[in-house]
PLY file of the C-alpha trace (Angstrom):
ply
format ascii 1.0
element vertex 649
property float x
property float y
property float z
element edge 648
property int vertex1
property int vertex2
end_header
0.00 0.00 0.00
1.58 3.35 -1.04
2.73 5.55 1.86
0.48 8.49 0.94
-2.67 6.29 1.10
-1.77 5.17 4.63
-1.24 8.81 5.58
-4.65 9.73 4.15
-6.28 6.85 6.02
-4.84 8.27 9.26
-5.78 11.85 8.34
-9.41 11.22 7.32
-10.39 8.22 9.43
-7.86 8.16 12.28
-6.85 4.51 11.57
-3.20 3.43 11.68
-3.59 0.78 9.01
-6.02 -1.10 6.83
-7.75 -4.23 8.13
-7.48 -7.56 6.38
-8.83 -7.40 2.82
-9.36 -3.62 2.73
-6.07 -2.69 1.00
-6.47 -5.17 -1.93
-10.00 -3.81 -2.58
-8.89 -0.15 -2.46
-5.89 -0.87 -4.73
-8.08 -2.56 -7.34
-10.62 0.28 -7.33
-7.92 2.93 -7.67
-6.57 0.96 -10.65
-10.12 1.30 -12.14
-10.94 -2.39 -11.64
-14.46 -3.20 -10.43
-14.46 -5.43 -7.38
-16.59 -7.78 -5.23
-15.63 -7.73 -1.53
-16.85 -10.52 0.76
-15.93 -9.84 4.40
-17.58 -11.15 7.58
-20.20 -8.91 9.23
-18.59 -6.04 11.13
-15.12 -6.30 9.58
-14.94 -2.98 7.76
-16.49 -3.44 4.29
-17.82 0.14 4.24
-14.37 1.70 4.64
-13.41 0.27 1.21
-15.77 2.64 -0.57
-15.60 5.48 1.96
-11.83 5.80 1.56
-11.81 5.23 -2.22
-14.55 7.85 -2.77
-12.17 10.55 -1.49
-9.60 9.60 -4.17
-12.06 9.61 -7.11
-12.84 12.73 -9.17
-16.65 12.53 -9.14
-19.58 11.28 -7.07
-19.72 7.83 -5.44
-23.32 6.53 -5.51
-24.13 3.98 -2.77
-27.20 1.75 -2.98
-28.22 0.31 0.39
-31.30 -1.80 1.26
-32.17 -0.26 4.59
-32.72 3.27 5.86
-31.15 2.35 9.24
-27.91 1.32 7.49
-27.87 4.53 5.45
-28.40 6.70 8.55
-25.63 4.88 10.52
-23.09 5.27 7.71
-24.01 8.93 7.16
-23.52 9.69 10.85
-20.06 8.02 10.71
-18.98 9.95 7.57
-20.29 13.28 8.84
-18.43 12.73 12.14
-15.22 12.34 10.06
-15.97 15.58 8.17
-16.62 13.77 4.87
-19.25 15.36 2.62
-21.93 12.65 2.37
-25.71 12.81 2.02
-28.74 10.65 1.32
-31.92 11.07 -0.68
-34.61 9.24 1.24
-38.23 9.37 2.35
-37.48 11.21 5.60
-36.36 14.43 3.82
-38.63 17.38 3.12
-38.87 18.72 -0.43
-36.58 21.59 0.58
-33.97 19.25 2.07
-34.03 17.05 -1.06
-33.48 20.13 -3.23
-30.52 21.14 -1.05
-28.95 17.66 -1.32
-29.36 17.64 -5.11
-27.83 21.09 -5.42
-24.77 20.05 -3.35
-24.35 16.87 -5.41
-24.53 18.88 -8.67
-21.94 21.40 -7.48
-19.52 18.58 -6.57
-19.53 19.50 -2.87
-20.99 16.08 -1.90
-18.63 13.13 -2.51
-20.92 10.26 -1.43
-24.66 9.99 -2.08
-26.62 7.15 -0.48
-29.99 5.95 -1.81
-32.29 2.94 -1.62
-32.70 0.93 -4.81
-36.38 1.97 -4.98
-35.24 5.57 -5.59
-34.38 4.58 -9.20
-38.10 4.05 -9.86
-38.52 7.79 -9.61
-38.11 9.34 -13.05
-37.10 12.70 -11.53
-34.26 11.02 -9.64
-33.13 9.17 -12.79
-33.05 12.47 -14.73
-31.12 14.12 -11.90
-28.51 11.36 -11.58
-28.07 11.25 -15.39
-27.00 14.91 -15.21
-24.24 14.16 -12.65
-20.83 12.54 -13.31
-20.59 9.35 -11.20
-17.18 7.74 -10.60
-18.33 4.62 -8.74
-21.48 2.64 -7.97
-21.41 0.79 -4.64
-23.97 -1.95 -3.96
-24.24 -2.76 -0.25
-25.75 -6.14 0.76
-25.07 -7.11 -2.86
-26.27 -10.71 -2.38
-29.78 -9.18 -2.74
-29.15 -9.13 -6.51
-28.78 -12.88 -6.84
-31.88 -15.01 -7.27
-29.73 -17.74 -5.70
-29.19 -15.49 -2.67
-31.20 -15.73 0.53
-32.40 -12.14 0.63
-33.29 -11.60 -3.00
-34.80 -8.15 -3.64
-36.37 -7.82 -7.08
-35.38 -4.17 -7.61
-31.69 -5.10 -7.23
-31.93 -7.06 -10.51
-32.14 -3.78 -12.40
-28.88 -2.33 -11.04
-26.64 -3.64 -13.87
-29.02 -1.96 -16.34
-28.95 1.35 -14.40
-25.16 1.20 -14.27
-25.05 0.88 -18.09
-27.57 3.66 -18.66
-25.67 5.99 -16.31
-22.32 4.97 -17.81
-20.66 4.40 -14.41
-17.10 3.08 -14.98
-16.48 1.42 -11.63
-18.52 -0.90 -9.39
-17.93 -2.20 -5.86
-20.19 -4.99 -4.55
-20.21 -5.61 -0.78
-21.60 -8.60 1.13
-20.92 -10.74 4.18
-22.71 -13.88 3.00
-22.27 -15.44 -0.40
-21.97 -19.07 -1.45
-19.75 -19.84 -4.45
-22.79 -19.86 -6.77
-24.06 -16.49 -5.50
-20.56 -15.00 -5.63
-20.04 -15.94 -9.30
-23.58 -14.86 -10.19
-23.07 -11.39 -8.66
-19.68 -10.94 -10.36
-21.02 -12.04 -13.77
-23.90 -9.54 -13.66
-21.41 -6.68 -13.33
-18.64 -8.22 -15.49
-16.26 -8.43 -12.51
-13.25 -10.71 -13.17
-12.75 -13.66 -10.80
-9.33 -12.17 -9.86
-11.17 -9.10 -8.57
-13.24 -11.01 -6.01
-11.62 -10.32 -2.62
-12.75 -12.68 0.13
-11.35 -12.72 3.66
-11.86 -15.70 5.95
-15.44 -16.43 6.95
-14.50 -18.42 10.08
-14.67 -16.59 13.41
-12.86 -18.24 16.28
-14.69 -16.28 19.01
-18.15 -17.66 18.19
-19.22 -20.78 20.11
-21.92 -22.58 18.07
-24.36 -24.96 19.76
-27.35 -26.88 18.39
-29.61 -28.35 21.05
-32.45 -30.70 20.06
-35.40 -29.65 22.18
-39.18 -30.21 22.22
-41.42 -27.15 21.92
-42.70 -27.61 25.51
-39.16 -27.38 26.91
-37.93 -24.45 24.83
-38.79 -21.59 27.20
-37.12 -23.28 30.19
-34.01 -24.16 28.12
-33.84 -20.54 26.94
-34.16 -19.22 30.48
-31.44 -21.56 31.79
-29.12 -20.48 28.96
-29.69 -16.72 29.44
-29.10 -17.01 33.19
-25.62 -18.38 32.46
-24.77 -15.41 30.20
-23.50 -11.96 30.96
-24.08 -9.02 28.66
-26.55 -8.31 25.89
-28.20 -10.80 23.57
-30.74 -11.31 20.79
-33.34 -14.12 20.68
-34.68 -14.75 17.16
-38.19 -16.14 16.60
-40.18 -16.70 13.38
-43.57 -15.16 14.20
-44.56 -11.78 15.63
-46.78 -13.22 18.38
-43.92 -15.55 19.45
-41.71 -12.48 19.96
-44.27 -11.01 22.38
-44.95 -14.31 24.19
-41.26 -15.17 24.73
-40.38 -11.60 25.82
-43.31 -11.66 28.28
-42.15 -15.02 29.71
-38.59 -13.71 30.21
-39.88 -10.52 31.86
-41.92 -12.62 34.32
-38.69 -14.48 35.18
-36.92 -11.22 35.98
-34.98 -10.88 32.71
-34.77 -7.37 31.21
-36.25 -8.38 27.82
-38.27 -6.53 25.14
-40.08 -7.76 22.01
-39.37 -6.32 18.56
-41.15 -7.01 15.26
-42.41 -5.30 12.10
-45.94 -5.02 13.53
-44.85 -2.36 16.04
-44.93 1.35 15.16
-41.68 2.89 13.86
-41.20 4.97 17.03
-41.51 1.92 19.27
-39.05 -0.08 17.16
-36.57 2.80 17.15
-36.90 3.21 20.93
-36.23 -0.52 21.50
-33.18 -0.39 19.25
-31.86 2.76 20.99
-32.39 1.21 24.44
-30.57 -1.98 23.37
-27.64 0.01 21.92
-27.43 2.08 25.12
-27.45 -1.02 27.36
-30.83 -0.20 28.94
-32.27 -3.50 27.64
-30.38 -6.79 28.02
-32.35 -9.06 25.64
-34.32 -8.27 22.50
-36.71 -11.04 21.38
-37.16 -10.37 17.69
-38.23 -11.52 14.28
-35.65 -11.04 11.51
-36.92 -7.43 11.22
-34.27 -6.70 13.90
-30.57 -6.74 13.15
-29.61 -4.88 9.99
-28.16 -1.58 11.08
-27.62 -2.81 14.67
-23.89 -2.29 14.97
-23.38 -3.15 18.64
-19.94 -4.68 19.15
-20.55 -6.37 22.53
-23.51 -8.69 21.83
-22.54 -11.72 23.92
-25.15 -14.21 22.72
-27.61 -14.93 19.90
-30.31 -17.58 20.34
-32.43 -19.07 17.57
-35.59 -19.98 19.48
-37.08 -21.14 16.14
-35.30 -22.47 13.07
-33.85 -19.67 10.93
-35.03 -19.34 7.31
-31.76 -20.56 5.75
-28.07 -21.18 6.43
-27.40 -17.67 5.03
-29.87 -16.10 7.48
-28.36 -18.15 10.32
-24.84 -16.96 9.55
-25.96 -13.33 9.19
-27.83 -13.44 12.50
-25.07 -15.13 14.54
-22.64 -12.71 12.84
-24.11 -9.94 15.00
-22.52 -11.52 18.10
-19.00 -10.80 19.32
-17.91 -8.15 16.87
-15.46 -6.96 19.53
-13.58 -10.26 19.14
-14.57 -11.54 22.61
-16.12 -14.97 23.20
-19.84 -15.05 22.33
-22.34 -17.93 22.39
-24.75 -18.83 19.58
-27.43 -21.37 20.51
-30.12 -22.95 18.30
-33.02 -24.65 20.10
-33.99 -27.00 17.31
-36.85 -29.30 16.41
-38.89 -29.90 13.27
-42.13 -28.32 14.59
-41.41 -24.95 13.02
-40.35 -26.42 9.69
-43.80 -26.12 8.12
-44.01 -22.44 9.21
-40.72 -21.64 7.44
-41.77 -23.61 4.34
-45.21 -21.98 4.28
-43.62 -18.53 3.93
-42.16 -19.85 0.66
-45.41 -21.43 -0.60
-47.34 -18.26 0.21
-44.94 -16.20 -1.94
-45.53 -18.30 -5.07
-48.33 -16.78 -7.18
-50.78 -19.03 -8.99
-50.78 -18.82 -12.78
-54.39 -17.56 -12.65
-53.17 -14.58 -10.59
-50.43 -13.83 -13.12
-53.03 -14.01 -15.92
-55.26 -11.59 -13.97
-52.32 -9.15 -13.67
-51.54 -9.27 -17.42
-55.24 -8.83 -18.26
-55.42 -5.82 -15.91
-52.44 -4.12 -17.61
-54.05 -4.59 -21.03
-57.52 -3.50 -19.90
-56.48 -0.50 -17.79
-53.74 0.97 -20.04
-54.52 4.33 -21.61
-52.31 5.72 -24.36
-49.47 3.24 -23.57
-49.58 4.18 -19.87
-50.73 2.00 -16.98
-51.38 3.32 -13.47
-51.36 0.93 -10.54
-51.67 0.90 -6.76
-49.91 -2.15 -5.33
-52.51 -2.72 -2.57
-55.49 -2.93 -4.89
-53.55 -4.97 -7.49
-52.53 -7.43 -4.75
-56.19 -7.77 -3.73
-57.34 -8.22 -7.35
-54.76 -10.91 -8.27
-54.46 -12.63 -4.84
-50.67 -12.21 -5.02
-48.74 -11.01 -1.96
-46.95 -7.68 -2.34
-43.31 -8.93 -2.46
-43.90 -11.52 -5.23
-46.11 -8.97 -7.00
-43.18 -6.51 -7.04
-40.93 -9.34 -8.29
-43.42 -10.00 -11.07
-43.43 -6.34 -12.13
-39.61 -6.32 -12.15
-39.59 -9.44 -14.36
-41.93 -7.66 -16.81
-39.60 -4.66 -16.68
-36.46 -6.71 -17.38
-38.23 -8.25 -20.37
-38.97 -4.76 -21.73
-42.75 -5.16 -21.35
-43.28 -2.30 -18.88
-41.09 0.65 -17.86
-41.55 2.76 -14.69
-42.12 6.44 -15.43
-42.95 8.00 -12.06
-45.04 7.56 -8.92
-47.45 9.92 -7.20
-49.76 9.98 -4.17
-53.37 9.56 -5.24
-54.92 10.90 -2.02
-54.03 14.24 -0.44
-55.78 15.20 2.77
-55.08 18.28 4.82
-56.38 20.26 7.77
-55.84 23.94 8.58
-53.47 24.76 11.43
-54.34 28.50 11.15
-57.54 30.13 9.94
-58.17 29.77 6.16
-58.49 33.55 5.73
-55.07 34.03 7.38
-53.54 31.62 4.84
-55.13 33.47 1.89
-53.99 36.83 3.30
-50.36 35.77 2.68
-50.86 35.66 -1.11
-51.84 38.08 -3.86
-52.49 38.17 -7.61
-52.42 34.89 -9.55
-50.96 32.93 -6.60
-53.94 33.97 -4.45
-56.34 32.79 -7.16
-54.46 29.49 -7.41
-54.57 28.83 -3.63
-58.26 29.82 -3.54
-58.95 27.31 -6.35
-57.22 24.54 -4.32
-59.38 25.34 -1.28
-62.56 25.52 -3.41
-61.91 22.01 -4.80
-61.38 20.53 -1.34
-64.24 18.66 0.27
-63.97 19.35 4.01
-65.32 16.75 6.45
-65.29 18.20 9.97
-61.52 18.90 10.28
-59.84 17.11 7.35
-60.44 17.85 3.67
-59.77 15.75 0.54
-58.61 17.49 -2.62
-60.33 16.75 -5.95
-57.46 17.02 -8.46
-59.65 16.37 -11.53
-62.14 19.15 -10.71
-59.27 21.54 -9.97
-57.58 20.73 -13.29
-60.80 21.26 -15.28
-61.29 24.71 -13.74
-57.72 25.96 -13.35
-55.60 23.84 -15.77
-52.95 23.58 -13.04
-50.46 20.71 -13.47
-50.57 18.20 -10.64
-46.89 18.87 -9.79
-47.67 22.56 -9.13
-50.61 21.68 -6.85
-48.47 19.20 -4.87
-45.63 21.76 -4.57
-48.12 24.35 -3.24
-49.53 21.94 -0.62
-46.01 20.97 0.47
-45.10 24.67 0.77
-48.18 25.38 2.96
-47.25 22.38 5.15
-43.61 23.54 5.48
-44.85 26.99 6.54
-46.92 25.37 9.32
-50.21 26.57 7.80
-51.69 23.12 7.10
-51.01 19.53 8.14
-50.71 17.32 5.06
-51.36 13.57 4.78
-50.62 11.54 1.65
-51.85 8.02 0.92
-52.15 5.45 -1.86
-48.97 5.71 -3.87
-49.76 5.19 -7.55
-47.04 3.94 -9.89
-47.17 4.86 -13.57
-45.64 2.55 -16.20
-45.14 2.76 -19.94
-46.57 -0.39 -21.56
-45.38 -2.54 -24.47
-48.82 -3.89 -25.47
-47.55 -6.14 -28.30
-45.10 -7.93 -25.99
-47.73 -8.42 -23.27
-50.02 -10.20 -25.76
-47.60 -13.18 -25.97
-49.83 -16.23 -25.14
-46.90 -18.05 -23.45
-45.97 -15.16 -21.13
-48.10 -16.19 -18.11
-46.86 -19.80 -18.14
-43.19 -18.67 -18.45
-43.58 -16.33 -15.48
-45.37 -19.05 -13.51
-42.49 -21.46 -14.22
-40.00 -18.85 -12.96
-41.83 -18.65 -9.60
-42.20 -22.44 -9.33
-38.44 -22.86 -9.92
-37.77 -20.31 -7.18
-40.12 -22.19 -4.83
-38.28 -25.50 -5.45
-34.94 -23.77 -4.80
-36.15 -22.25 -1.51
-37.63 -25.54 -0.22
-34.28 -27.24 -0.97
-32.52 -24.47 0.96
-34.65 -25.27 4.04
-33.81 -29.00 3.77
-30.12 -28.02 3.60
-30.56 -26.06 6.84
-31.95 -29.11 8.70
-29.04 -31.22 7.38
-26.58 -28.59 8.66
-27.99 -28.66 12.20
-27.79 -32.47 12.26
-24.14 -32.65 11.10
-21.76 -34.96 12.93
-18.66 -32.95 11.88
-17.47 -29.53 13.11
-20.20 -26.87 12.61
-17.77 -23.94 12.26
-15.77 -25.79 9.58
-18.88 -26.81 7.61
-20.35 -23.30 7.83
-17.12 -21.79 6.47
-17.05 -24.36 3.64
-20.65 -23.53 2.72
-19.47 -19.96 2.08
-16.47 -21.16 0.05
-13.86 -20.52 2.78
-11.50 -23.50 2.85
-9.11 -22.11 5.50
-11.10 -22.89 8.67
-9.72 -25.62 10.98
-11.36 -29.04 10.46
-12.18 -29.05 14.20
-12.77 -25.71 15.87
-13.05 -27.07 19.43
-15.79 -24.54 20.25
-18.99 -26.00 18.78
-21.45 -28.59 20.13
-20.27 -31.26 17.63
-16.63 -30.81 18.68
-17.87 -31.27 22.27
-19.42 -34.60 21.21
-23.06 -33.41 21.11
-24.63 -34.28 17.75
-28.23 -33.08 17.40
-30.99 -35.24 15.95
-34.07 -33.15 15.18
-37.59 -34.53 15.52
-41.19 -33.42 15.90
-42.30 -32.77 19.49
-45.37 -34.96 18.90
-46.25 -37.41 16.09
-47.92 -35.72 13.11
-51.60 -36.63 12.79
-53.18 -36.17 9.37
-56.86 -35.16 9.41
-59.10 -37.79 7.85
-60.52 -37.22 4.36
-64.10 -36.76 5.57
-63.14 -33.92 7.92
-61.03 -32.14 5.26
-63.81 -32.61 2.69
-66.33 -30.89 5.02
-63.98 -27.93 5.49
-63.49 -27.65 1.71
-67.24 -27.71 1.07
-67.75 -24.91 3.58
-64.94 -22.90 1.92
-66.46 -23.41 -1.54
-69.93 -22.29 -0.38
-68.43 -19.25 1.38
-66.57 -18.16 -1.78
-69.46 -18.86 -4.18
-71.45 -16.16 -2.36
-68.78 -13.59 -3.35
-68.83 -14.55 -7.06
-65.36 -13.08 -7.40
-62.98 -15.82 -6.30
-62.57 -19.13 -8.09
-61.42 -21.90 -5.77
-58.35 -23.87 -6.92
-56.55 -26.82 -5.26
-53.61 -24.53 -4.36
-55.89 -21.92 -2.81
-57.70 -24.66 -0.86
-54.38 -26.09 0.36
-53.23 -22.65 1.53
-56.51 -22.19 3.39
-56.10 -25.54 5.21
-52.42 -24.95 6.06
-53.05 -21.38 7.25
-50.95 -19.73 4.53
-52.37 -16.22 4.27
-52.97 -14.38 1.01
-54.71 -11.10 0.11
-57.94 -13.07 -0.41
-57.87 -14.62 3.07
-58.35 -11.06 4.38
-60.64 -9.84 1.58
-63.08 -12.78 1.90
-62.66 -13.23 5.69
-61.45 -16.83 5.32
-59.87 -16.88 8.79
-63.37 -16.96 10.31
-64.09 -20.41 8.80
-63.58 -23.52 10.95
-61.14 -25.16 8.51
-58.65 -22.28 8.33
-55.16 -23.51 9.41
-56.53 -26.90 10.55
-53.53 -28.56 8.81
-50.87 -25.98 9.75
-48.67 -28.59 11.46
-48.77 -30.82 8.35
-46.18 -30.49 5.57
-47.76 -28.43 2.80
-47.00 -31.09 0.13
-48.95 -33.74 2.11
-51.99 -31.47 2.41
-51.86 -30.60 -1.30
-51.88 -34.32 -2.17
-54.92 -34.83 0.06
-56.77 -31.87 -1.52
-56.02 -33.10 -5.04
-57.34 -36.56 -4.10
-60.65 -35.05 -2.89
-60.96 -32.42 -5.61
-63.20 -34.29 -8.07
-65.69 -35.21 -5.33
-66.01 -31.50 -4.54
-67.56 -30.96 -7.99
0 1
1 2
2 3
3 4
4 5
5 6
6 7
7 8
8 9
9 10
10 11
11 12
12 13
13 14
14 15
15 16
16 17
17 18
18 19
19 20
20 21
21 22
22 23
23 24
24 25
25 26
26 27
27 28
28 29
29 30
30 31
31 32
32 33
33 34
34 35
35 36
36 37
37 38
38 39
39 40
40 41
41 42
42 43
43 44
44 45
45 46
46 47
47 48
48 49
49 50
50 51
51 52
52 53
53 54
54 55
55 56
56 57
57 58
58 59
59 60
60 61
61 62
62 63
63 64
64 65
65 66
66 67
67 68
68 69
69 70
70 71
71 72
72 73
73 74
74 75
75 76
76 77
77 78
78 79
79 80
80 81
81 82
82 83
83 84
84 85
85 86
86 87
87 88
88 89
89 90
90 91
91 92
92 93
93 94
94 95
95 96
96 97
97 98
98 99
99 100
100 101
101 102
102 103
103 104
104 105
105 106
106 107
107 108
108 109
109 110
110 111
111 112
112 113
113 114
114 115
115 116
116 117
117 118
118 119
119 120
120 121
121 122
122 123
123 124
124 125
125 126
126 127
127 128
128 129
129 130
130 131
131 132
132 133
133 134
134 135
135 136
136 137
137 138
138 139
139 140
140 141
141 142
142 143
143 144
144 145
145 146
146 147
147 148
148 149
149 150
150 151
151 152
152 153
153 154
154 155
155 156
156 157
157 158
158 159
159 160
160 161
161 162
162 163
163 164
164 165
165 166
166 167
167 168
168 169
169 170
170 171
171 172
172 173
173 174
174 175
175 176
176 177
177 178
178 179
179 180
180 181
181 182
182 183
183 184
184 185
185 186
186 187
187 188
188 189
189 190
190 191
191 192
192 193
193 194
194 195
195 196
196 197
197 198
198 199
199 200
200 201
201 202
202 203
203 204
204 205
205 206
206 207
207 208
208 209
209 210
210 211
211 212
212 213
213 214
214 215
215 216
216 217
217 218
218 219
219 220
220 221
221 222
222 223
223 224
224 225
225 226
226 227
227 228
228 229
229 230
230 231
231 232
232 233
233 234
234 235
235 236
236 237
237 238
238 239
239 240
240 241
241 242
242 243
243 244
244 245
245 246
246 247
247 248
248 249
249 250
250 251
251 252
252 253
253 254
254 255
255 256
256 257
257 258
258 259
259 260
260 261
261 262
262 263
263 264
264 265
265 266
266 267
267 268
268 269
269 270
270 271
271 272
272 273
273 274
274 275
275 276
276 277
277 278
278 279
279 280
280 281
281 282
282 283
283 284
284 285
285 286
286 287
287 288
288 289
289 290
290 291
291 292
292 293
293 294
294 295
295 296
296 297
297 298
298 299
299 300
300 301
301 302
302 303
303 304
304 305
305 306
306 307
307 308
308 309
309 310
310 311
311 312
312 313
313 314
314 315
315 316
316 317
317 318
318 319
319 320
320 321
321 322
322 323
323 324
324 325
325 326
326 327
327 328
328 329
329 330
330 331
331 332
332 333
333 334
334 335
335 336
336 337
337 338
338 339
339 340
340 341
341 342
342 343
343 344
344 345
345 346
346 347
347 348
348 349
349 350
350 351
351 352
352 353
353 354
354 355
355 356
356 357
357 358
358 359
359 360
360 361
361 362
362 363
363 364
364 365
365 366
366 367
367 368
368 369
369 370
370 371
371 372
372 373
373 374
374 375
375 376
376 377
377 378
378 379
379 380
380 381
381 382
382 383
383 384
384 385
385 386
386 387
387 388
388 389
389 390
390 391
391 392
392 393
393 394
394 395
395 396
396 397
397 398
398 399
399 400
400 401
401 402
402 403
403 404
404 405
405 406
406 407
407 408
408 409
409 410
410 411
411 412
412 413
413 414
414 415
415 416
416 417
417 418
418 419
419 420
420 421
421 422
422 423
423 424
424 425
425 426
426 427
427 428
428 429
429 430
430 431
431 432
432 433
433 434
434 435
435 436
436 437
437 438
438 439
439 440
440 441
441 442
442 443
443 444
444 445
445 446
446 447
447 448
448 449
449 450
450 451
451 452
452 453
453 454
454 455
455 456
456 457
457 458
458 459
459 460
460 461
461 462
462 463
463 464
464 465
465 466
466 467
467 468
468 469
469 470
470 471
471 472
472 473
473 474
474 475
475 476
476 477
477 478
478 479
479 480
480 481
481 482
482 483
483 484
484 485
485 486
486 487
487 488
488 489
489 490
490 491
491 492
492 493
493 494
494 495
495 496
496 497
497 498
498 499
499 500
500 501
501 502
502 503
503 504
504 505
505 506
506 507
507 508
508 509
509 510
510 511
511 512
512 513
513 514
514 515
515 516
516 517
517 518
518 519
519 520
520 521
521 522
522 523
523 524
524 525
525 526
526 527
527 528
528 529
529 530
530 531
531 532
532 533
533 534
534 535
535 536
536 537
537 538
538 539
539 540
540 541
541 542
542 543
543 544
544 545
545 546
546 547
547 548
548 549
549 550
550 551
551 552
552 553
553 554
554 555
555 556
556 557
557 558
558 559
559 560
560 561
561 562
562 563
563 564
564 565
565 566
566 567
567 568
568 569
569 570
570 571
571 572
572 573
573 574
574 575
575 576
576 577
577 578
578 579
579 580
580 581
581 582
582 583
583 584
584 585
585 586
586 587
587 588
588 589
589 590
590 591
591 592
592 593
593 594
594 595
595 596
596 597
597 598
598 599
599 600
600 601
601 602
602 603
603 604
604 605
605 606
606 607
607 608
608 609
609 610
610 611
611 612
612 613
613 614
614 615
615 616
616 617
617 618
618 619
619 620
620 621
621 622
622 623
623 624
624 625
625 626
626 627
627 628
628 629
629 630
630 631
631 632
632 633
633 634
634 635
635 636
636 637
637 638
638 639
639 640
640 641
641 642
642 643
643 644
644 645
645 646
646 647
647 648
């Protein structure tokens, strides 16, 4: 490493030297070679781009999947006096304008955004007008359909990079199998020599797998936590489990708090802040907790339920012991939760009839090659959950069948914080007339009023963007309180391409292949927990690290404890007559709605308790048969439904 780079590292960041792997990445980037860096969680991946950005002539654009990660990294850079900013949903219109102006002038060296920001046509136009030296993709495994955390919008990043003509790319991840690693590199044309991987193995993590029936889990957890000192995370699969386990620990005198996506943002933030500050010892959480939690002294991580995959497991235990001190990672394992994990996968696979409904909707609702859509109502129409629905739209985009233009809020509601006449008194001339026209076309109900954009346009010919800017201005001035709802996305449509009669079956096949892949991944996870050879060694090998010791000496297998997982109680399949009765009741219930056609897959999901937009829309949870087979493997229930289907008529 050249002397002047070491001096700059000390000057800007206060570090005496680079950590393992950082120097080779920085050297490659400065030689204009794109790079994929795979370092364990908490080992300094971010510094690779932060340092390099200061050496490059133009902007470094960082794409990150989570607002919490963006905010943490911004705080770090700003503390070091490095000009960095983000464009995100928490900024006001004025703040966004300020950020864009500082990026344009070259004052800002690093701009951080979420991948969804690229959907915004205004952002794409802005970023096209700026010279970008490097694109950084954080959590880059999200781009690989073989990865465990696949995010559909990430698939479009190679295309954006080409359109924006960005010469240099840095991909960052902590978890990538050989297949995922090569897939990521190929998408960005990164040479195999430019993949920099440091060791995956961490000698301070003690891994234990303990076979345990569901009835014994809480007591085993309590006994384990009482032996620990310091902070810890307990991971569960379901939101209500998080609350139940946290409540049990509180009753036993443990300072524990629940955390899941169902809580309000403020409550989640408070829990995270309290945990970081040491005011809470144990957080019992779904996987919603963890990304952006950079606490170096987490002494233990417990998987109360099976994790979703080996990748998730490694990411979650990777949050322990970042300070290098001994930390314990325990999995309380049985097969009871297996169907729950698998059912998440089955529920995310759309039926072909749903895909056909989506394609028909695009063709029927398009006007002048444009299609407007609200994800909530489209999800309800097609019976496809929102994440797979977004994946479906991205697949149509990649195939050139739709192209995002912009998004807008369909509903604007506001209430006056000062008297209406006092607001009008602040304006004169044409601006006064314009504001008066907005107020005239607002239907007030008690306190809040809804704006009728169409009526306003017919009378005043004001472009929607001007109306929105005016409302945002009034809100910024503290004159009104503004609420926006129902984001509407607008796409350009390739009608000829969408008319392909094979399109729906090709898309359906894509989702079925993904489903098969994910179910195999879960089977792999069970095999891993039942291994009779060193867990640390096998985990490192899974992530293509062949330098870990064959026996670590600090895992349950090395201590002679091999786990054999089983069900807490024998599985009992419901008899055909009982299932048939439930199916008849479901069919009668749906026939009254005349909207939903019952299929074997929909019936199987109903029986196994796999929720879909229609289970809410048609109130299916109220029927006696809902989730009656939730402990059964999904495939067994589907076989039973198919056997009874013809009798159902």
